N, C-alpha and C positions, 0 to 999 in steps of 0.2 A: 809880187810886191812892187811898190812904186817908189823908188828913191830910197835914200837912207832913212827917211822918217819911218818907213814901214819896218825896217830892221829894229829901230829903237822901240817901236810900239809892240811888235809881236814876237820878237826873237825868244824871249824867255817863256812866253805863254805857249807858243805853238811848236817850237823846235826842241824844247827840252824834253828829256826822257825821265825827268825826276818824278817821284811818286806824288800823288795828289794828297798832300797831307791835310788832315783835319776833315776829310770828306767821308761820307758814309762808305764804310768799307764795302765769287769766282766761279763759275766754271760750268763747264758744260756738264753737269750731271750730279753725281752723288748717288750713293747707294740708297734705294728706297728703304724706309723704316719697315720692320716686320709688321704684319697685320696685327691689330689689337682688337680685343673683344669690344663690342659696342656696349655702351652703358644701358642699363635697364631704363625703360620709359619713365620719364619724370625724374631720373637721378642725374646729378651733375657728372659730367665726363671727368674721369680721373686725370690728374695732371700727368703730362708726359715727361718722364725724367730725361728722355733723350733730348727734348727741346730745351730743357734747362742746361744740359751739358753743352748743347750747341751754342747757347748764349755765352757761356763761359769761354768756349773756344773762340768765338767771335771777339770777345773782349781781349783775349790774349793775342789774337791776330792783329787787332788794331794797335795794341801796345808795341808789338814787334815791327809793324809797318812804320810806326812813328819813329822807331829806332833804326830804320833803314835795314832791318834784318829780313830781307824780302823772301828768301827761301823758307825760313822758319815761319814767317807770317802766312805764306801760301799754304804750308802744311796745316797750320791752325785753321785757316778758312776752309780748306778741303775737309778737315775733320768735322767742322761745323755743318758743312753741306751734307756729309754722309749721315750725320746724326739727325739732321732736320732739313730735308730737301726743300721745305717751304720757307726757310730762313733767307730773306732777301739780302740781309747784311753779309751773309757768308759769300754769296755770289758777287756782290758789289765789292767786297774786300778783295776777293780773288782778282777781280777786274783791275783794281788798283795795282796789285802785284804784277800782273801781266803787263800793264801799261809801263810800270817802272822798268820791266825787263825788255821793253821794246817789242813785245808780242802783241801788237795793236789789234790784229784781227781776232785773236782769242779774247782780248780784253773787251772788244765790242760785243762778242757773244755773251760774255759773262755779265756785262752791264745790262744787256737785253733781258737775260734771265732774271736779274734782280728786279727789273721793271715789271716783268710778268708777275712776279710774286708780290710786288708792292708798287702799283701804278702811280702812287703819290710820292715816290722817292726822288725829290728834286735833284739831289746830288748825283744820282745815277744818270739822269738825263744830262746833267752838266758834264760828268765824266765821259759820257758817250759823245757829247759834242767835242770834247777835247780830243778824243780818239779820231773822229772824222776830220778835225782840223789838222792833226798830224799827217793824215793821209791826203791832205789838201782837198778834201771834199767839202768845200765851204758851204754849199747850199744845205747839205745834210747837217753840218755843224750848226748852222743858223737855226734849223728846225729844232734840234735838240736843246740848244740854249733857250729858245723860245718856250719850250715845254718846261724847262727848269724854272723859268721866270713865272710861267702861268701857275705852277704849283707853289712857288715862293716868290711873291712880288718884291720882297726885300733882299733878294739874292744879288748882292753887289758884284760878286765875282762873275756871275752869269752875264750881267749887263756888260761888264768889261770885256769878257771874251766874245760876246756877241758883237760888240763894237769892233774888236780885232778882225772878226770874220767879215763884217761889212766892209772894213777898210781894205782888206785884201781883195775883196770883190769890186773895189772901186766905187762902192755905194757910200760916198763920203757923208752925205746928209744923215743917213741912219747911223753911221759910225759916230758922228759928232753927238747926235741925240743920245746914244747909249753910253758914250763916255761921260756925258753930263749927268745922266741918270746914275751911273756908277759913282761918280764923285759925290752926288747928293746923298746916296745911301751910305757910302763909306764915311762921309764927312770931309769937307774940303781941307781940313787941317790935319787929317791923318795921312800917313805916307801913301796908302792906296788911293785915297781921294785926291791928293796932290798930283799923283801920276796920271790918274784919269782926267783931271782937269787940264793938265799940260797937254795931254794927247788931244783933248777936245779943241784946245786953242790951236794946236799945230794943224789939225784937220781943217778947222775954219780958215786958217791962213792959206792953206793949200787950195781950198775951194775958191777963195778970192783970187788967187793967182790964176786959177783955171777959168775964172769968170763964172763960177757956179754960185 
């Protein structure tokens, strides 16, 4: 970090171990479902009741996660993964629980498994970026935030965290650009937009002082 400005900009986003609320909600594994008989040619495949139960467990996990009941949420996400190992939200939810517990390496593996199951889950890329940022692996964080933005170009939080990562890497030009983009998406009169715009102005002022 460079000066007190860095602390103001990134402390909450990168050093906090709080859960990632509101994001797509684990884990290395899950018991595979028992084999099912294949449908007869031309017949519709029967609905898998275990997949439906998994979705219910995921919804319960999200509710518990938002109530900061991390152990119970993790148990719910694990249940979902056991019921339906293809459920990306079960793994992503577990990743958020592990992140909240400070188990960053396990969270990384969980988010990667979520992405394997759903390569278009922008929130999983975002959360993966947050994990790498906590580990101070900013280049990796930048890559993941970029993937989140590619999948969701209106992902204001991803632009904001991408700007944080660029700032820490002393790439002030790209930091300013992404803070401005975040402010535009959030809306300059919203609390998030105002913060992003303030950061953009601070970075621009710093660049002028440095002759950049």
